[in-house]
Short mmCIF file of the C-alpha atoms (twelve columns), coordinates in Angstrom:
data_MODEL
# 
_entry.id   MODEL 
# 
loop_
_atom_site.group_PDB 
_atom_site.id 
_atom_site.type_symbol 
_atom_site.label_atom_id 
_atom_site.label_alt_id 
_atom_site.label_comp_id 
_atom_site.label_asym_id 
_atom_site.label_seq_id 
_atom_site.Cartn_x 
_atom_site.Cartn_y 
_atom_site.Cartn_z 
_atom_site.pdbx_PDB_model_num 
ATOM 1   C CA . UNK A 1   10.872  1.469  17.162  1 
ATOM 2   C CA . UNK A 2   9.129   1.803  20.516  1 
ATOM 3   C CA . UNK A 3   5.958   3.741  21.197  1 
ATOM 4   C CA . UNK A 4   7.993   6.441  22.895  1 
ATOM 5   C CA . UNK A 5   10.081  7.112  19.827  1 
ATOM 6   C CA . UNK A 6   9.924   10.647 18.496  1 
ATOM 7   C CA . UNK A 7   11.565  12.417 15.601  1 
ATOM 8   C CA . UNK A 8   12.242  16.036 14.832  1 
ATOM 9   C CA . UNK A 9   10.473  17.002 11.618  1 
ATOM 10  C CA . UNK A 10  9.897   20.215 9.791   1 
ATOM 11  C CA . UNK A 11  6.274   19.439 9.073   1 
ATOM 12  C CA . UNK A 12  5.815   19.930 12.810  1 
ATOM 13  C CA . UNK A 13  8.067   22.962 13.044  1 
ATOM 14  C CA . UNK A 14  11.782  23.256 13.673  1 
ATOM 15  C CA . UNK A 15  11.676  22.570 17.399  1 
ATOM 16  C CA . UNK A 16  8.632   20.354 17.784  1 
ATOM 17  C CA . UNK A 17  8.903   16.586 17.696  1 
ATOM 18  C CA . UNK A 18  6.484   14.075 16.255  1 
ATOM 19  C CA . UNK A 19  5.341   11.557 18.807  1 
ATOM 20  C CA . UNK A 20  4.949   8.247  17.037  1 
ATOM 21  C CA . UNK A 21  1.664   6.408  17.274  1 
ATOM 22  C CA . UNK A 22  -0.148  9.115  19.282  1 
ATOM 23  C CA . UNK A 23  -3.697  10.327 18.521  1 
ATOM 24  C CA . UNK A 24  -2.536  13.170 16.272  1 
ATOM 25  C CA . UNK A 25  -0.253  10.872 14.299  1 
ATOM 26  C CA . UNK A 26  -2.971  8.255  13.852  1 
ATOM 27  C CA . UNK A 27  -5.526  10.869 12.797  1 
ATOM 28  C CA . UNK A 28  -3.263  12.601 10.281  1 
ATOM 29  C CA . UNK A 29  -2.116  9.277  8.841   1 
ATOM 30  C CA . UNK A 30  -5.719  8.104  8.465   1 
ATOM 31  C CA . UNK A 31  -7.076  11.196 6.679   1 
ATOM 32  C CA . UNK A 32  -4.070  11.248 4.360   1 
ATOM 33  C CA . UNK A 33  -4.484  7.541  3.593   1 
ATOM 34  C CA . UNK A 34  -8.100  8.228  2.587   1 
ATOM 35  C CA . UNK A 35  -6.926  11.150 0.456   1 
ATOM 36  C CA . UNK A 36  -4.288  8.984  -1.231  1 
ATOM 37  C CA . UNK A 37  -6.778  6.230  -2.075  1 
ATOM 38  C CA . UNK A 38  -9.397  8.672  -3.393  1 
ATOM 39  C CA . UNK A 39  -6.891  10.516 -5.563  1 
ATOM 40  C CA . UNK A 40  -5.400  7.293  -6.928  1 
ATOM 41  C CA . UNK A 41  -8.884  6.238  -8.017  1 
ATOM 42  C CA . UNK A 42  -9.535  9.779  -9.321  1 
ATOM 43  C CA . UNK A 43  -6.365  9.657  -11.431 1 
ATOM 44  C CA . UNK A 44  -7.479  6.391  -13.035 1 
ATOM 45  C CA . UNK A 45  -10.890 7.835  -13.887 1 
ATOM 46  C CA . UNK A 46  -9.719  11.107 -15.435 1 
ATOM 47  C CA . UNK A 47  -7.070  9.212  -17.424 1 
ATOM 48  C CA . UNK A 48  -9.831  7.080  -18.963 1 
ATOM 49  C CA . UNK A 49  -12.323 9.879  -19.717 1 
ATOM 50  C CA . UNK A 50  -12.739 10.366 -23.462 1 
ATOM 51  C CA . UNK A 51  -14.181 13.862 -22.915 1 
ATOM 52  C CA . UNK A 52  -10.777 14.969 -21.596 1 
ATOM 53  C CA . UNK A 53  -8.754  13.380 -24.384 1 
ATOM 54  C CA . UNK A 54  -6.439  15.877 -26.139 1 
ATOM 55  C CA . UNK A 55  -7.640  18.698 -23.876 1 
ATOM 56  C CA . UNK A 56  -4.878  20.769 -22.212 1 
ATOM 57  C CA . UNK A 57  -7.148  21.013 -19.149 1 
ATOM 58  C CA . UNK A 58  -6.495  17.298 -18.573 1 
ATOM 59  C CA . UNK A 59  -2.861  18.046 -17.696 1 
ATOM 60  C CA . UNK A 60  -4.021  20.446 -14.988 1 
ATOM 61  C CA . UNK A 61  -6.328  17.855 -13.440 1 
ATOM 62  C CA . UNK A 62  -3.592  15.221 -13.523 1 
ATOM 63  C CA . UNK A 63  -0.992  17.434 -11.853 1 
ATOM 64  C CA . UNK A 64  -3.414  18.692 -9.206  1 
ATOM 65  C CA . UNK A 65  -4.101  15.043 -8.402  1 
ATOM 66  C CA . UNK A 66  -0.420  14.061 -8.404  1 
ATOM 67  C CA . UNK A 67  0.435   16.911 -6.015  1 
ATOM 68  C CA . UNK A 68  -2.304  15.777 -3.622  1 
ATOM 69  C CA . UNK A 69  -1.148  12.153 -3.863  1 
ATOM 70  C CA . UNK A 70  2.500   13.034 -3.214  1 
ATOM 71  C CA . UNK A 71  1.595   15.246 -0.269  1 
ATOM 72  C CA . UNK A 72  -0.604  12.551 1.276   1 
ATOM 73  C CA . UNK A 73  1.987   9.795  0.739   1 
ATOM 74  C CA . UNK A 74  4.767   11.858 2.318   1 
ATOM 75  C CA . UNK A 75  2.681   12.766 5.354   1 
ATOM 76  C CA . UNK A 76  1.745   9.113  5.820   1 
ATOM 77  C CA . UNK A 77  5.467   8.367  5.711   1 
ATOM 78  C CA . UNK A 78  6.184   11.035 8.328   1 
ATOM 79  C CA . UNK A 79  3.453   10.192 10.816  1 
ATOM 80  C CA . UNK A 80  3.882   6.433  10.548  1 
ATOM 81  C CA . UNK A 81  7.387   7.112  11.922  1 
ATOM 82  C CA . UNK A 82  9.060   4.581  9.670   1 
ATOM 83  C CA . UNK A 83  12.728  3.974  10.321  1 
ATOM 84  C CA . UNK A 84  13.603  5.380  6.881   1 
ATOM 85  C CA . UNK A 85  12.103  8.763  7.746   1 
ATOM 86  C CA . UNK A 86  13.853  8.876  11.121  1 
ATOM 87  C CA . UNK A 87  17.180  8.239  9.406   1 
ATOM 88  C CA . UNK A 88  16.553  11.002 6.826   1 
ATOM 89  C CA . UNK A 89  15.831  13.507 9.617   1 
ATOM 90  C CA . UNK A 90  18.847  12.480 11.690  1 
ATOM 91  C CA . UNK A 91  21.290  12.453 8.773   1 
ATOM 92  C CA . UNK A 92  20.116  15.795 7.330   1 
ATOM 93  C CA . UNK A 93  19.538  17.751 10.532  1 
ATOM 94  C CA . UNK A 94  21.895  20.531 9.422   1 
ATOM 95  C CA . UNK A 95  20.065  21.070 6.133   1 
ATOM 96  C CA . UNK A 96  16.261  20.603 6.072   1 
ATOM 97  C CA . UNK A 97  16.044  17.894 3.399   1 
ATOM 98  C CA . UNK A 98  13.018  16.385 5.145   1 
ATOM 99  C CA . UNK A 99  11.278  19.763 5.176   1 
ATOM 100 C CA . UNK A 100 11.961  20.283 1.475   1 
ATOM 101 C CA . UNK A 101 10.663  16.835 0.531   1 
ATOM 102 C CA . UNK A 102 7.494   17.186 2.619   1 
ATOM 103 C CA . UNK A 103 6.629   20.732 1.541   1 
ATOM 104 C CA . UNK A 104 7.536   20.338 -2.130  1 
ATOM 105 C CA . UNK A 105 4.167   18.954 -3.395  1 
ATOM 106 C CA . UNK A 106 2.262   21.419 -1.184  1 
ATOM 107 C CA . UNK A 107 3.996   24.444 -2.684  1 
ATOM 108 C CA . UNK A 108 3.872   22.891 -6.155  1 
ATOM 109 C CA . UNK A 109 0.075   23.122 -5.842  1 
ATOM 110 C CA . UNK A 110 0.454   26.911 -5.579  1 
ATOM 111 C CA . UNK A 111 2.268   27.025 -8.921  1 
ATOM 112 C CA . UNK A 112 -0.210  24.614 -10.493 1 
ATOM 113 C CA . UNK A 113 -3.075  26.934 -9.578  1 
ATOM 114 C CA . UNK A 114 -1.211  29.866 -11.145 1 
ATOM 115 C CA . UNK A 115 -0.708  27.932 -14.398 1 
ATOM 116 C CA . UNK A 116 -4.313  26.684 -14.276 1 
ATOM 117 C CA . UNK A 117 -5.574  30.237 -13.829 1 
ATOM 118 C CA . UNK A 118 -3.660  31.396 -16.914 1 
ATOM 119 C CA . UNK A 119 -4.914  28.419 -18.943 1 
ATOM 120 C CA . UNK A 120 -8.502  29.175 -17.959 1 
ATOM 121 C CA . UNK A 121 -8.019  32.840 -18.789 1 
ATOM 122 C CA . UNK A 122 -7.087  31.889 -22.343 1 
ATOM 123 C CA . UNK A 123 -9.912  29.347 -22.538 1 
ATOM 124 C CA . UNK A 124 -12.670 31.696 -21.339 1 
ATOM 125 C CA . UNK A 125 -11.442 35.225 -22.051 1 
ATOM 126 C CA . UNK A 126 -9.357  34.608 -25.194 1 
ATOM 127 C CA . UNK A 127 -11.025 31.617 -26.910 1 
ATOM 128 C CA . UNK A 128 -9.848  32.605 -30.401 1 
ATOM 129 C CA . UNK A 129 -6.218  32.737 -29.259 1 
ATOM 130 C CA . UNK A 130 -6.512  29.624 -27.093 1 
ATOM 131 C CA . UNK A 131 -5.468  26.941 -29.577 1 
ATOM 132 C CA . UNK A 132 -2.745  29.069 -31.151 1 
ATOM 133 C CA . UNK A 133 -1.260  30.064 -27.804 1 
ATOM 134 C CA . UNK A 134 2.271   28.749 -27.262 1 
ATOM 135 C CA . UNK A 135 1.531   28.604 -23.547 1 
ATOM 136 C CA . UNK A 136 -1.414  26.262 -24.082 1 
ATOM 137 C CA . UNK A 137 0.414   24.282 -26.758 1 
ATOM 138 C CA . UNK A 138 3.287   23.586 -24.350 1 
ATOM 139 C CA . UNK A 139 1.085   23.145 -21.283 1 
ATOM 140 C CA . UNK A 140 2.271   19.589 -20.581 1 
ATOM 141 C CA . UNK A 141 5.865   20.876 -20.405 1 
ATOM 142 C CA . UNK A 142 4.797   23.900 -18.356 1 
ATOM 143 C CA . UNK A 143 3.127   21.627 -15.798 1 
ATOM 144 C CA . UNK A 144 6.321   19.593 -15.434 1 
ATOM 145 C CA . UNK A 145 8.256   22.826 -14.973 1 
ATOM 146 C CA . UNK A 146 6.000   23.813 -12.066 1 
ATOM 147 C CA . UNK A 147 7.544   20.920 -10.119 1 
ATOM 148 C CA . UNK A 148 11.073  21.967 -11.039 1 
ATOM 149 C CA . UNK A 149 10.431  25.637 -10.292 1 
ATOM 150 C CA . UNK A 150 8.736   24.964 -6.973  1 
ATOM 151 C CA . UNK A 151 11.627  22.693 -5.949  1 
ATOM 152 C CA . UNK A 152 14.175  25.419 -6.765  1 
ATOM 153 C CA . UNK A 153 11.976  27.941 -4.946  1 
ATOM 154 C CA . UNK A 154 11.816  25.871 -1.761  1 
ATOM 155 C CA . UNK A 155 15.565  25.149 -1.893  1 
ATOM 156 C CA . UNK A 156 16.208  28.902 -2.066  1 
ATOM 157 C CA . UNK A 157 13.820  29.434 0.840   1 
ATOM 158 C CA . UNK A 158 15.668  26.805 2.909   1 
ATOM 159 C CA . UNK A 159 19.045  28.396 2.148   1 
ATOM 160 C CA . UNK A 160 17.773  31.845 3.187   1 
ATOM 161 C CA . UNK A 161 16.440  30.304 6.400   1 
ATOM 162 C CA . UNK A 162 19.835  28.760 7.160   1 
ATOM 163 C CA . UNK A 163 21.619  32.071 6.480   1 
ATOM 164 C CA . UNK A 164 19.247  33.858 8.857   1 
ATOM 165 C CA . UNK A 165 19.751  31.209 11.544  1 
ATOM 166 C CA . UNK A 166 23.539  31.464 11.452  1 
ATOM 167 C CA . UNK A 167 23.503  35.246 11.176  1 
ATOM 168 C CA . UNK A 168 24.891  37.116 14.163  1 
ATOM 169 C CA . UNK A 169 22.380  39.929 13.624  1 
ATOM 170 C CA . UNK A 170 19.363  40.120 15.898  1 
ATOM 171 C CA . UNK A 171 16.396  39.201 13.683  1 
ATOM 172 C CA . UNK A 172 12.858  39.328 15.127  1 
ATOM 173 C CA . UNK A 173 11.002  36.012 15.267  1 
ATOM 174 C CA . UNK A 174 8.057   37.431 13.328  1 
ATOM 175 C CA . UNK A 175 10.377  38.373 10.453  1 
ATOM 176 C CA . UNK A 176 11.884  34.889 10.337  1 
ATOM 177 C CA . UNK A 177 8.448   33.327 10.011  1 
ATOM 178 C CA . UNK A 178 7.091   35.951 7.604   1 
ATOM 179 C CA . UNK A 179 9.564   34.748 4.957   1 
ATOM 180 C CA . UNK A 180 7.381   31.641 4.670   1 
ATOM 181 C CA . UNK A 181 4.546   33.786 3.298   1 
ATOM 182 C CA . UNK A 182 6.626   34.343 0.127   1 
ATOM 183 C CA . UNK A 183 5.813   30.732 -0.769  1 
ATOM 184 C CA . UNK A 184 2.186   31.812 -1.192  1 
ATOM 185 C CA . UNK A 185 2.999   34.402 -3.878  1 
ATOM 186 C CA . UNK A 186 2.094   32.132 -6.866  1 
ATOM 187 C CA . UNK A 187 -1.222  31.275 -5.199  1 
ATOM 188 C CA . UNK A 188 -1.969  34.969 -4.688  1 
ATOM 189 C CA . UNK A 189 -1.041  35.796 -8.293  1 
ATOM 190 C CA . UNK A 190 -3.419  33.058 -9.493  1 
ATOM 191 C CA . UNK A 191 -6.300  35.220 -8.243  1 
ATOM 192 C CA . UNK A 192 -5.647  37.740 -11.045 1 
ATOM 193 C CA . UNK A 193 -6.482  35.551 -14.089 1 
ATOM 194 C CA . UNK A 194 -9.206  33.722 -12.148 1 
ATOM 195 C CA . UNK A 195 -10.882 37.024 -11.275 1 
ATOM 196 C CA . UNK A 196 -10.901 37.907 -14.988 1 
ATOM 197 C CA . UNK A 197 -12.423 34.485 -15.685 1 
ATOM 198 C CA . UNK A 198 -15.181 35.109 -13.118 1 
ATOM 199 C CA . UNK A 199 -15.990 38.455 -14.750 1 
ATOM 200 C CA . UNK A 200 -16.205 36.814 -18.186 1 
ATOM 201 C CA . UNK A 201 -18.325 33.948 -16.853 1 
ATOM 202 C CA . UNK A 202 -20.755 36.514 -15.468 1 
ATOM 203 C CA . UNK A 203 -21.106 38.031 -18.933 1 
ATOM 204 C CA . UNK A 204 -21.474 34.586 -20.527 1 
ATOM 205 C CA . UNK A 205 -24.564 33.863 -18.438 1 
ATOM 206 C CA . UNK A 206 -26.504 36.195 -20.736 1 
ATOM 207 C CA . UNK A 207 -25.424 34.357 -23.896 1 
ATOM 208 C CA . UNK A 208 -26.525 31.147 -25.569 1 
ATOM 209 C CA . UNK A 209 -23.622 28.743 -25.323 1 
ATOM 210 C CA . UNK A 210 -22.627 25.844 -27.562 1 
ATOM 211 C CA . UNK A 211 -21.571 22.490 -26.068 1 
ATOM 212 C CA . UNK A 212 -17.843 23.281 -26.075 1 
ATOM 213 C CA . UNK A 213 -18.432 26.585 -24.301 1 
ATOM 214 C CA . UNK A 214 -20.539 24.899 -21.635 1 
ATOM 215 C CA . UNK A 215 -17.776 22.355 -21.119 1 
ATOM 216 C CA . UNK A 216 -15.210 25.141 -20.681 1 
ATOM 217 C CA . UNK A 217 -17.554 26.968 -18.315 1 
ATOM 218 C CA . UNK A 218 -17.948 23.898 -16.088 1 
ATOM 219 C CA . UNK A 219 -14.175 23.406 -16.036 1 
ATOM 220 C CA . UNK A 220 -13.632 27.018 -14.967 1 
ATOM 221 C CA . UNK A 221 -16.278 26.870 -12.249 1 
ATOM 222 C CA . UNK A 222 -14.751 23.693 -10.824 1 
ATOM 223 C CA . UNK A 223 -11.266 25.182 -10.803 1 
ATOM 224 C CA . UNK A 224 -12.489 28.377 -9.127  1 
ATOM 225 C CA . UNK A 225 -14.302 26.366 -6.443  1 
ATOM 226 C CA . UNK A 226 -11.299 24.233 -5.517  1 
ATOM 227 C CA . UNK A 227 -8.988  27.273 -5.688  1 
ATOM 228 C CA . UNK A 228 -11.171 29.060 -3.164  1 
ATOM 229 C CA . UNK A 229 -11.237 26.002 -0.880  1 
ATOM 230 C CA . UNK A 230 -7.470  25.557 -1.138  1 
ATOM 231 C CA . UNK A 231 -6.862  29.259 -0.477  1 
ATOM 232 C CA . UNK A 232 -9.193  29.224 2.538   1 
ATOM 233 C CA . UNK A 233 -7.219  26.363 4.103   1 
ATOM 234 C CA . UNK A 234 -3.954  28.181 3.343   1 
ATOM 235 C CA . UNK A 235 -5.242  31.320 5.073   1 
ATOM 236 C CA . UNK A 236 -6.298  29.190 8.030   1 
ATOM 237 C CA . UNK A 237 -2.788  27.751 8.132   1 
ATOM 238 C CA . UNK A 238 -1.220  31.231 8.057   1 
ATOM 239 C CA . UNK A 239 -3.535  32.524 10.800  1 
ATOM 240 C CA . UNK A 240 -2.799  29.619 13.126  1 
ATOM 241 C CA . UNK A 241 0.929   29.936 12.383  1 
ATOM 242 C CA . UNK A 242 0.983   33.620 13.383  1 
ATOM 243 C CA . UNK A 243 -1.143  32.919 16.448  1 
ATOM 244 C CA . UNK A 244 1.517   30.407 17.431  1 
ATOM 245 C CA . UNK A 245 4.204   33.053 16.879  1 
ATOM 246 C CA . UNK A 246 2.410   35.680 18.988  1 
ATOM 247 C CA . UNK A 247 1.562   33.371 21.883  1 
ATOM 248 C CA . UNK A 248 2.407   29.677 21.884  1 
ATOM 249 C CA . UNK A 249 -0.022  29.051 24.745  1 
ATOM 250 C CA . UNK A 250 -3.044  30.007 22.615  1 
ATOM 251 C CA . UNK A 251 -2.777  26.780 20.613  1 
ATOM 252 C CA . UNK A 252 -2.617  23.414 22.293  1 
ATOM 253 C CA . UNK A 253 -0.920  21.832 19.276  1 
ATOM 254 C CA . UNK A 254 1.751   22.773 16.683  1 
ATOM 255 C CA . UNK A 255 0.146   24.991 14.030  1 
ATOM 256 C CA . UNK A 256 1.271   22.881 11.070  1 
ATOM 257 C CA . UNK A 257 -0.596  19.827 12.315  1 
ATOM 258 C CA . UNK A 258 -3.777  21.611 11.221  1 
ATOM 259 C CA . UNK A 259 -2.333  22.090 7.739   1 
ATOM 260 C CA . UNK A 260 -1.482  18.399 7.518   1 
ATOM 261 C CA . UNK A 261 -5.139  17.564 8.178   1 
ATOM 262 C CA . UNK A 262 -6.796  20.281 6.074   1 
ATOM 263 C CA . UNK A 263 -4.546  19.549 3.074   1 
ATOM 264 C CA . UNK A 264 -5.764  15.947 3.083   1 
ATOM 265 C CA . UNK A 265 -9.348  17.110 3.531   1 
ATOM 266 C CA . UNK A 266 -9.004  19.432 0.521   1 
ATOM 267 C CA . UNK A 267 -7.394  16.635 -1.524  1 
ATOM 268 C CA . UNK A 268 -10.385 14.386 -0.865  1 
ATOM 269 C CA . UNK A 269 -12.981 17.126 -1.266  1 
ATOM 270 C CA . UNK A 270 -11.834 18.291 -4.701  1 
ATOM 271 C CA . UNK A 271 -12.192 14.777 -6.151  1 
ATOM 272 C CA . UNK A 272 -15.721 14.516 -4.706  1 
ATOM 273 C CA . UNK A 273 -16.656 17.921 -6.147  1 
ATOM 274 C CA . UNK A 274 -15.378 16.986 -9.598  1 
ATOM 275 C CA . UNK A 275 -17.282 13.696 -9.535  1 
ATOM 276 C CA . UNK A 276 -20.464 15.411 -8.363  1 
ATOM 277 C CA . UNK A 277 -20.273 18.063 -11.100 1 
ATOM 278 C CA . UNK A 278 -19.187 15.836 -14.013 1 
ATOM 279 C CA . UNK A 279 -21.629 13.371 -15.556 1 
ATOM 280 C CA . UNK A 280 -18.944 11.766 -17.753 1 
ATOM 281 C CA . UNK A 281 -16.899 11.092 -14.618 1 
ATOM 282 C CA . UNK A 282 -19.764 9.221  -12.959 1 
ATOM 283 C CA . UNK A 283 -20.370 7.260  -16.152 1 
ATOM 284 C CA . UNK A 284 -16.701 6.248  -16.251 1 
ATOM 285 C CA . UNK A 285 -16.934 5.019  -12.665 1 
ATOM 286 C CA . UNK A 286 -19.909 2.830  -13.595 1 
ATOM 287 C CA . UNK A 287 -17.979 1.439  -16.565 1 
ATOM 288 C CA . UNK A 288 -14.967 0.720  -14.391 1 
ATOM 289 C CA . UNK A 289 -17.187 -1.117 -11.914 1 
ATOM 290 C CA . UNK A 290 -18.870 -3.059 -14.727 1 
ATOM 291 C CA . UNK A 291 -22.234 -1.400 -14.194 1 
ATOM 292 C CA . UNK A 292 -22.485 0.537  -17.424 1 
ATOM 293 C CA . UNK A 293 -21.613 0.511  -21.104 1 
# 
């Protein structure tokens, strides 16, 4: 492919093309490559940590990491402008297969945070019912179902978009784009159990905690921190998207390019935060590097 090659891709919007090998493409590919490497290493570490063995919380960490890895790998694929991606876009231009594939892990993260919020609610607010909870007992299956459910959700969203596009009715542009905000519903709902967790954590500060309670507290604090970071970047994405809808001249670049950078930044940041907050994690790194017992 030549340097002038460009492809139409949904990650850039329906009408905006990706210019191969330009500064934006190189930048987005680079930050996502860093994110992919960091999360691959992160997945190895958390899989080896004995402190996470047999803990349902481990499934949440693994699936958060997998979603970040998939998102980064797909965006690298898009912005490297490989021939395979170009062919997918050209063959499926009537139905947004490329859009579904690219957005799937991003929207799966929304469902993962909802499930994680519920798990933490049981862990912190209902500790006596935690181990006997069917939800917690089947958490590994629930996490797999988040991928299936989010895929069905995004397929339905794509079908609705196609119906609107072929409709003869006059539909305002703002309404067409506002449908996308429905994808953020699971992320919004996750705030409910996490708010209850924050309230309980505030009360726990006045109590003397045993080791297991302190471990659960640290897990909840970490999850709340990365949820807030993820949500902030999502809000930034929504704001820039609606700015683009109101006046395209206000932004000098397609709004979703910012999402493709911030998502990778979040994916790298959450691994760094976990490593900084978790002593066992740092010890496992030293063991892996042959610098500790």
